[in-house]
C-alpha positions in Angstrom: -0.1 -0.1 0.2 1.6 3.6 -1.1 1.7 6.0 1.7 -0.4 8.9 1.2 0.9 12.1 -0.6 2.2 14.8 1.1 0.7 18.2 -0.1 3.8 20.1 0.7 6.8 19.8 2.9 10.1 22.1 3.9 12.8 22.3 5.9 14.9 24.6 7.8 18.1 24.4 9.7 21.2 22.4 9.0 23.0 19.4 11.0 21.5 18.2 13.9 19.1 21.2 13.9 17.2 20.8 10.9 13.5 20.2 10.8 10.9 19.0 8.3 7.8 20.3 8.0 5.0 18.4 6.1 1.3 19.4 5.5 -1.9 17.4 4.4 -5.3 17.4 4.3 -8.2 15.2 5.7 -11.0 16.3 4.0 -10.7 20.2 4.8 -8.8 19.9 7.5 -5.2 20.5 7.7 -2.4 18.0 9.3 0.8 19.2 10.2 3.7 17.0 11.1 7.2 18.7 12.6 10.2 16.0 12.7 13.9 15.3 12.4 15.8 12.5 11.4 14.9 10.7 14.7 11.0 11.5 13.8 8.6 9.9 15.9 5.0 10.9 17.7 6.0 13.0 20.8 3.1 15.4 21.1 -0.3 15.9 19.3 -2.1 19.0 19.1 -5.2 19.6 17.7 -7.1 23.3 17.3 -9.9 24.3 16.5 -11.2 28.1 15.2 -14.4 29.9 16.7 -15.8 32.0 14.5 -17.3 33.4 17.2 -14.1 34.5 19.1 -12.1 34.9 16.3 -9.6 32.4 18.0 -7.9 28.6 18.3 -8.5 26.6 21.5 -5.8 23.6 21.4 -5.9 20.5 23.4 -2.3 18.7 23.6 -1.5 15.2 24.1 2.2 14.4 25.2 3.9 11.4 25.2 5.8 10.4 28.6 9.1 11.9 28.5 8.7 13.8 25.6 8.5 17.8 25.3 7.4 18.4 22.2 3.9 19.7 23.8 4.8 23.8 23.3 6.0 23.1 19.7 3.1 21.2 18.9 0.9 23.8 20.4 2.0 26.5 18.8 1.7 25.0 15.4 -1.6 24.0 15.4 -2.7 27.4 17.2 -1.0 29.5 14.3 -1.9 27.4 11.3 -5.5 27.2 12.8 -6.0 30.8 13.1 -4.5 31.0 9.8 -6.8 28.4 7.8 -10.0 28.9 10.3 -10.0 25.0 10.2 -9.5 22.5 12.4 -5.5 21.6 12.5 -3.7 18.6 14.2 0.0 19.3 14.8 2.3 16.1 15.4 5.8 17.2 16.5 8.6 14.7 17.0 12.0 15.9 17.0 14.9 14.0 18.9 18.4 14.8 19.3 20.7 12.8 21.9 22.6 15.4 24.5 20.7 18.3 23.3 21.8 21.2 24.3 20.2 24.6 25.5 21.3 26.4 22.1 19.9 23.9 20.4 16.6 23.4 21.4 16.4 27.4 21.0 17.6 26.6 17.3 15.0 24.1 16.8 12.2 25.8 18.3 13.5 28.8 16.1 13.2 26.5 12.9 9.9 25.2 14.2 8.5 28.7 14.1 10.0 29.8 10.8 8.6 26.8 8.9 5.0 27.3 10.5 5.4 31.2 9.4 6.2 29.9 5.7 3.3 27.3 5.9 0.8 30.2 6.6 2.3 32.4 3.8 1.8 29.3 1.4 -1.6 28.6 2.9 -2.7 32.4 2.3 -1.2 32.0 -1.0 -3.4 29.1 -2.0 -0.1 27.0 -2.7 -1.5 24.1 -0.7 -4.8 22.7 -2.2 -7.4 22.4 0.4 -9.0 19.6 -1.6 -9.1 16.5 -2.1 -8.8 14.0 1.1 -5.1 12.9 0.9 -6.3 9.5 1.3 -8.6 7.2 0.0 -9.1 4.0 2.0 -11.4 2.6 -0.4 -9.1 3.2 -3.6 -5.9 2.2 -1.2 -4.2 5.0 -2.5 -3.8 8.9 -3.0 -7.2 10.2 -3.9 
């Protein structure tokens, strides 16, 4: 079975602090994954937009011992406010013996990627439809 197609992807940074962002769709909703070469599921954030309040509320689930919750929450919140649709952000970035400086670089790289994605979404570069995967067909829709 083929993997679902990624509708957009980018990376930021170099060496140990290089981070990738991939974007896909599930119906009209957005799924964002932030990861590095040792990618995994560290934290998942879901944001929903309120037209009435003009804000995005976020819920986060973090795996034991993982610290990606802030990255996932901020990505979900910012993307949700930009697209005004539900967003699921999955973050999994692992570096052995990470330094405080590297943490700051990784977080900065994530922020840059999300800002770039928002710019692309505002410009219509990431198509809102169709769904990225059709289980009935077993391939990308």
